C-alpha positions in Angstrom: -70.8 -104.9 49.8 -70.4 -106.0 46.1 -71.1 -109.7 45.4 -68.6 -111.9 43.8 -69.3 -113.3 40.3 -69.9 -116.7 41.8 -72.3 -115.4 44.5 -74.2 -113.4 41.9 -74.5 -116.5 39.6 -75.8 -118.6 42.5 -78.5 -116.0 43.3 -79.5 -115.8 39.6 -79.9 -119.6 39.4 -82.4 -119.6 42.3 -84.3 -116.5 41.0 -84.7 -118.0 37.5 -85.7 -121.4 38.9 -88.5 -119.8 41.0 -89.8 -117.3 38.3 -89.3 -119.1 35.0 -90.5 -122.4 33.5 -87.3 -124.3 33.2 -88.7 -127.8 33.0 -88.0 -130.1 30.1 -90.2 -129.4 27.1 -90.5 -132.7 25.2 -88.8 -135.2 27.5 -90.1 -136.8 30.7 -88.5 -138.7 33.5 -90.2 -141.8 32.4 -92.0 -142.9 35.6 -95.4 -142.5 34.0 -94.6 -145.4 31.6 -94.4 -148.0 34.5 -96.7 -149.3 37.2 -96.8 -151.8 40.1 -98.8 -155.0 40.1 -101.5 -154.6 42.7 -101.3 -157.1 45.6 -104.9 -157.7 46.9 -103.5 -159.9 49.7 -100.5 -158.1 51.1 -100.6 -160.0 54.5 -99.3 -157.1 56.5 -100.7 -154.1 58.3 -100.0 -150.6 57.1 -98.4 -149.9 60.5 -95.9 -152.8 59.7 -94.4 -150.9 56.8 -91.0 -149.5 57.7 -89.4 -146.8 55.4 -86.3 -146.4 57.5 -82.8 -147.0 56.1 -79.2 -146.0 56.5 -77.4 -143.2 54.6 -73.8 -142.2 55.2 -73.7 -144.3 58.3 -76.8 -142.8 60.0 -80.3 -144.1 60.3 -82.9 -142.0 58.5 -86.7 -142.1 58.6 -87.3 -142.6 54.9 -85.1 -143.0 51.8 -85.5 -139.4 50.7 -82.8 -136.7 50.4 -83.3 -132.9 50.0 -80.7 -132.6 47.4 -78.0 -129.9 46.7 -79.5 -126.5 45.9 -77.8 -123.4 47.0 -75.3 -121.4 49.1 -72.7 -118.7 48.8 -74.8 -115.6 48.9 -76.7 -113.7 51.6 -80.2 -115.1 51.1 -78.9 -118.6 50.8 -78.3 -118.7 54.6 -82.0 -118.2 55.1 -82.9 -121.0 52.6 -80.4 -123.5 54.0 -81.4 -122.7 57.6 -85.0 -123.6 56.8 -84.0 -126.7 54.8 -81.9 -127.9 57.8 -84.9 -127.4 60.1 -87.1 -129.5 57.9 -84.5 -132.3 57.5 -83.9 -132.3 61.3 -87.7 -132.6 62.0 -88.1 -135.4 59.4 -84.8 -137.1 60.1 -83.7 -137.1 56.4 -80.4 -136.1 54.7 -79.5 -132.7 53.3 -77.0 -131.8 50.6 -75.7 -128.2 50.3 -75.3 -126.4 47.0 -71.9 -126.0 45.4 -69.3 -124.8 47.8 -67.2 -123.1 45.1 -67.9 -119.7 46.6 -66.8 -120.9 50.0 -63.5 -122.0 48.5 -62.9 -118.5 47.0 -63.5 -116.4 50.1 -65.1 -116.6 53.6 -67.8 -114.0 53.1 -70.7 -116.3 52.9 -69.4 -119.3 54.8 -72.3 -119.2 57.2 -74.7 -119.8 54.3 -73.3 -123.3 54.4 -72.2 -123.9 58.0 -75.7 -123.0 59.3 -77.0 -126.4 58.2 -74.9 -128.2 60.8 -75.7 -125.7 63.5 -79.4 -126.3 63.0 -79.3 -130.1 62.2 -76.6 -131.7 64.4 -77.6 -135.4 63.8 -78.8 -135.8 60.2 -76.5 -136.9 57.3 -75.2 -133.8 55.5 -73.0 -133.7 52.5 -70.9 -131.0 50.8 -70.6 -130.3 47.1 -68.2 -129.0 44.5 -68.2 -129.0 40.7 -66.3 -131.3 38.4 -64.3 -128.5 36.8 -62.9 -127.6 40.2 -62.0 -131.2 41.0 -60.1 -131.5 37.7 -57.6 -128.8 39.1 -56.9 -130.6 42.4 -53.4 -131.7 43.3 -54.3 -132.8 46.8 -57.4 -133.1 48.9 -56.8 -130.3 51.3 -59.0 -127.7 49.6 -62.0 -130.1 49.7 -61.1 -131.1 53.3 -61.7 -127.5 54.3 -65.1 -127.6 52.7 -65.9 -130.9 54.5 -64.9 -129.3 57.8 -66.9 -126.2 57.2 -70.2 -128.2 57.5 -68.9 -131.2 59.4 -70.0 -133.3 56.4 -70.7 -137.0 56.5 -70.1 -137.2 52.8 -69.0 -135.1 49.9 -70.6 -134.8 46.4 -68.9 -134.0 43.1 -71.4 -132.8 40.6 -70.9 -133.5 36.9 -72.3 -130.7 34.9 -70.6 -130.5 31.5 -73.9 -129.4 29.8 -74.4 -126.5 32.2 -70.8 -125.4 31.9 -71.1 -125.5 28.1 -74.1 -123.2 28.1 -73.0 -121.0 31.0 -71.7 -117.7 29.6 -68.8 -117.8 32.0 -68.7 -121.7 32.1 -65.5 -123.7 32.7 -65.4 -126.5 30.1 -62.0 -127.8 31.1 -63.1 -131.3 32.1 -59.9 -133.2 31.4 -58.7 -134.7 34.7 -62.0 -134.9 36.4 -61.9 -138.7 36.9 -58.4 -138.4 38.3 -59.6 -135.8 40.7 -62.5 -138.0 41.8 -60.1 -140.9 42.4 -57.9 -138.7 44.5 -60.8 -137.7 46.7 -62.1 -141.2 46.9 -58.7 -142.3 48.3 -57.9 -139.4 50.5 -61.1 -137.9 52.0 -62.2 -139.4 55.3 -65.8 -139.3 54.2 -67.6 -141.1 51.3 -67.7 -139.5 47.8 -71.0 -139.1 46.1 -70.9 -138.4 42.4 -74.0 -136.8 40.9 -75.3 -135.3 37.7 -77.6 -132.2 37.9 -80.3 -133.2 35.5 -78.8 -134.7 32.3 -78.3 -138.3 33.7 -75.4 -140.7 34.2 -74.9 -143.6 31.8 -73.8 -147.1 32.7 -70.4 -146.5 31.1 -69.8 -143.4 33.2 -71.0 -145.2 36.3 -68.6 -148.1 35.7 -65.7 -145.7 35.3 -66.7 -144.0 38.6 -66.9 -147.4 40.4 -63.5 -148.4 39.0 -61.9 -145.4 40.8 -63.6 -146.1 44.1 -66.9 -144.3 44.0 -69.6 -146.2 45.9 -72.5 -143.7 45.8 -73.9 -142.4 42.5 -76.9 -140.0 42.0 -78.0 -140.5 38.5 -80.0 -137.2 38.4 -81.7 -137.9 35.1 -83.6 -135.7 32.6 -87.2 -134.9 33.1 -87.4 -132.4 35.9 -85.6 -129.1 36.0 -83.5 -128.5 33.0 -80.3 -126.8 34.1 -79.6 -126.2 30.4 -82.8 -124.1 30.4 -81.7 -122.2 33.4 -78.5 -121.3 31.7 -80.3 -120.5 28.4 -82.5 -118.0 30.3 -79.4 -116.5 31.9 -77.7 -116.3 28.5 -80.7 -114.6 27.0 -80.8 -112.1 29.8 -77.1 -111.2 29.4 -77.4 -110.9 25.6 -80.5 -108.7 25.9 -78.6 -106.4 28.3 -75.5 -106.4 26.0 -77.7 -105.7 22.9 -79.3 -102.7 24.7 -75.9 -101.4 25.6 -74.4 -101.9 22.2 -77.4 -100.3 20.4 -76.4 -97.1 22.0 -73.1 -97.5 20.2 -74.9 -98.3 16.9 -73.7 -101.9 17.0 -75.9 -104.9 16.4 -75.1 -108.1 18.4 -76.3 -111.6 17.8 -75.7 -114.4 20.3 -75.4 -118.1 20.0 -78.6 -120.2 19.8 -78.4 -122.5 22.7 -82.0 -123.6 22.6 -81.1 -126.9 20.8 -79.7 -128.2 24.2 -82.8 -127.4 26.3 -84.0 -131.1 26.4 -80.5 -132.7 26.3 -80.1 -135.7 28.7 -80.9 -139.3 29.6 -84.4 -139.7 31.1 -84.3 -140.6 34.7 -85.8 -144.1 34.4 -83.4 -145.0 31.6 -80.4 -143.8 33.6 -81.6 -145.5 36.7 -82.2 -148.9 35.2 -78.8 -149.0 33.4 -76.8 -147.9 36.5 -78.7 -150.1 38.9 -77.9 -153.1 36.7 -74.2 -152.6 37.6 -75.1 -153.7 41.2 -74.9 -157.2 39.9 -71.1 -156.8 39.5 -70.7 -154.1 42.2 -73.0 -155.0 45.1 -71.6 -152.3 47.4 -72.8 -149.6 45.0 -75.5 -147.3 46.4 -77.7 -145.4 43.9 -79.7 -142.2 44.4 -82.6 -141.6 42.0 -83.4 -137.9 41.2 -84.6 -135.9 38.3 -88.3 -135.2 37.8 -89.5 -137.2 40.9 -92.8 -135.6 41.6 -94.6 -137.8 44.2 -94.2 -140.7 46.6 -95.1 -143.3 44.0 -92.2 -142.1 41.8 -90.0 -142.5 44.9 -91.3 -146.1 45.3 -90.8 -146.8 41.6 -87.2 -145.6 41.9 -86.6 -148.1 44.7 -88.2 -150.9 42.8 -85.9 -150.1 39.9 -83.0 -150.7 42.2 -82.3 -147.3 43.8 -81.4 -147.1 47.5 -82.5 -143.5 48.0 -84.5 -140.9 46.2 -83.8 -137.1 46.1 -85.4 -133.9 45.0 -84.4 -130.2 44.9 -86.5 -127.8 42.8 -90.0 -128.8 44.0 -88.7 -128.5 47.6 -87.3 -125.0 46.9 -90.5 -123.9 45.2 -92.6 -125.1 48.1 -90.3 -123.3 50.5 -90.4 -120.1 48.6 -94.1 -119.9 48.2 -95.3 -121.6 51.4 -92.5 -121.7 53.9 -91.5 -124.6 56.1 -95.0 -125.8 56.6 -95.6 -126.2 52.9 -92.4 -128.3 52.5 -93.3 -130.5 55.5 -96.8 -131.0 54.0 -95.3 -132.0 50.7 -92.8 -134.5 52.3 -95.5 -135.9 54.5 -97.7 -136.5 51.5 -94.9 -138.2 49.6 -94.1 -140.3 52.6 -97.7 -141.5 52.9 -97.9 -142.2 49.1 -94.7 -144.3 49.4 -95.9 -146.1 52.5 -99.2 -146.8 50.8 -97.4 -148.2 47.7 -95.4 -150.5 49.9 -98.6 -151.7 51.6 -100.4 -152.3 48.3 -97.4 -154.3 47.0 -96.9 -156.3 50.2 -93.5 -154.7 50.9 -92.7 -154.5 54.6 -89.3 -152.9 54.1 -87.2 -151.0 51.6 -85.4 -154.3 50.8 -88.8 -155.8 50.0 -89.7 -152.9 47.8 -86.5 -153.4 45.8 -87.7 -156.9 44.9 -91.0 -155.7 43.3 -91.3 -155.8 39.6 -92.7 -152.9 37.6 -94.7 -153.4 34.4 -94.6 -151.3 31.3 -97.8 -149.6 30.3 -96.9 -149.6 26.6 
């Protein structure tokens, strides 16, 4: 059976992410510039440290989310099934990839719905792109996607950079904020608004808060560059087109998209500016993602004001090359590093960790 254009693109994204170096070249997330003040007298036992918290109304074991990755093609069912098994075992949340394909036809619905079949109790959230939200006139299309996975929340991903560079991208972003406001008012589950690796600024966050958004994933620059993923896709397409056109004696030259490879707000910079808004919007919950590579980065994110941390690509890579056991090993390592950081700063709880001060190394 022939794949749809959307399904094919989703599979290409995963394949490129696993086989090509699509990390930022000259820009880092910024965590390496900061460190904790060591507490030689923590006055607590390591066993006293409690990483548990609440996300989307459900208690979770640690403030870590396996973030939105994939869905909408045959192999995605296998990926999402295993991610759900991991999240169920660790009692942590899971976000599915963009459900745009599921809104187009029912062929790969199970690649999304399998997550709830496997993980009945964890927080799960759905996902759709901003350009699709701009077209909404009512919430019913999104409600169907919520029902498909019995979601506890629903994410709208802001990806203007990716759409700009995507050969078939949709750059009609006028009306996105109105669409988000509509969903915030009409959906029975909370709305999460997230970037996908270029960061959210304080100004954008404030506009989202003003229309009723209470959970923001800043998804800053420094980890996977989705600009790079699309640049690689664009090169592959142009190479194929050039080869075809050479047989017709026609020379083809594509656009140079390389200038945008490192575009974006570093994760720490986005995190600090958005978390500052909690002073005026105390109900705001912030997710830190974008280049988080260990449990100390997770702890630093919480100290900067985040409520949760999230990662996607390193999880996908571990799953692809080592299976479920490799991912569990990775998460267990990060959990131990985060717990150790809390012990060494005298932080008994996540709330205590949020009160810690980080010091610049420079």
